[in-house]
N, C-alpha and C positions, 0 to 999 in steps of 0.2 A: 260397803256403805252405799245405801240407795240415794236417790236424788233428794228425798225429803230430809234425810240425815245430813247430807252435804249442805243443803240450804239452811238447816238449823244451825250447824256449826258456823257457817258464814255469818248468820245473824248474831250468834252469840259473840263472835269475835269483833264484829264491826258495827253493831247497832247498840244504841243505848235504850234500855227499858226503864220505864218509870217505876215499875214494881217488880218484885220477884214473881208475883202471881202471873204476870204476863208471860214471863219466861217459862213458868211451869205449864201454863195453858198451851203454849206452842209445842213444848216437849211432849205433852200428852197427845196432841194431834199427830205429831211425827210417829210416835209409838203406835197409835191406832192405825195409821196408814201403812205401816211396815208389816207385811204378811208374817203371821205367826203360825207355827206348827199346831195342828189340832191335837186335842187330848182324845186318844182312842180308847173306846170301851172294849177291852179284850180283843178278840179276833174279828169283831164285826165292824168293818170300816164304814158301813153306812150309818152307824150311830156314833157320832163324834160330838165332842163338846168344845165350845169356844174357849181358847186359852185365857181370854180376858174375863168374861162374865160367867163362864162354866156352864152355860145353858146348851142344850142339844141344838145343833145346827142342821139345816137341810143339806143333803148330799150335794157336793160340788158347787155351792154358792161361793162367790168371791169374797163376800163380806157377811159377818154375823148380822142377821136381821134385827137382833135386839140391841146390840151395843155399837155396831158398825166396824168392829175390828176386822182388818184385812186378814184373810185366811190363806194358809199355804197347805194345799192338799197333797203335796208330793209325799210319797211313802218311801222311806229309805229301806233298801234291802239289807238284811243282816248277813 
């Protein structure tokens, strides 16, 4: 659990929200800030897609330039 997820859980337990929409908005921000594994196009690591918007992302950027999703570039060895 990263620091954003911990903060969200703390808010969920201790804060009161006026609407469910506020809670959903905060959860979406937490998910967007949490690095996600890229979608690889076959063997070509330089051409990857954002796991959120599915658009091609530049190599080794920390965030998708289109939707802002945090990206995790680590490749797991099989």
